[in-house]
C-alpha positions in Angstrom: -5.2 -33.3 54.6 -2.7 -36.2 52.8 -0.1 -33.7 51.3 1.7 -30.7 52.6 0.9 -27.4 52.3 3.0 -24.1 51.6 2.8 -23.0 54.9 3.4 -26.5 56.2 7.0 -26.4 54.2 7.7 -22.5 55.3 7.3 -23.5 59.0 9.5 -26.4 58.9 12.1 -23.9 56.8 11.7 -21.1 59.7 12.6 -23.8 62.4 15.2 -25.4 60.6 17.1 -21.6 60.3 15.9 -21.0 64.0 18.1 -24.3 65.0 20.8 -24.4 62.5 21.4 -20.5 61.5 22.1 -19.2 58.5 25.9 -20.1 58.1 25.7 -23.4 59.4 23.3 -24.9 56.1 26.0 -24.2 53.7 28.6 -25.7 55.5 26.6 -29.1 56.5 26.0 -29.0 52.8 29.7 -28.2 51.5 30.6 -31.0 54.4 28.1 -33.6 52.7 29.1 -32.7 48.9 32.9 -33.6 50.2 31.6 -37.1 51.5 30.0 -38.0 48.2 32.9 -36.7 46.1 35.1 -38.9 48.6 32.9 -41.8 48.5 32.8 -41.9 44.2 36.6 -41.5 44.3 36.9 -44.6 46.6 34.4 -46.8 44.3 36.6 -45.4 41.5 39.7 -46.4 42.8 38.6 -50.0 44.3 36.7 -50.5 40.6 40.8 -50.1 39.1 42.5 -52.0 41.4 39.9 -55.3 41.3 40.9 -55.1 37.5 44.4 -54.8 37.8 44.9 -57.3 40.3 45.2 -60.5 39.0 46.1 -63.6 41.1 48.3 -66.5 38.7 48.3 -69.6 40.4 51.4 -72.1 39.4 50.7 -75.9 39.6 53.6 -77.7 40.1 54.2 -80.6 37.2 55.7 -83.3 38.9 53.4 -83.4 42.2 50.6 -81.5 40.8 50.0 -78.9 43.6 49.6 -74.9 43.4 52.4 -73.2 44.6 
């Protein structure tokens, strides 16, 4: 009773196919894949930006204040 049998999964598959149709599912999966690729690209760009940007603080020798 705790696990799903093959019949449960077949019924779920039929319901999903009826709701979304055969053509819509590959389109949705393609959109998900594009989103993941875009997210990974954005994370890679952010990491490269962090390593290339450094802030230099100069201290005025007379006053001791940062400029």
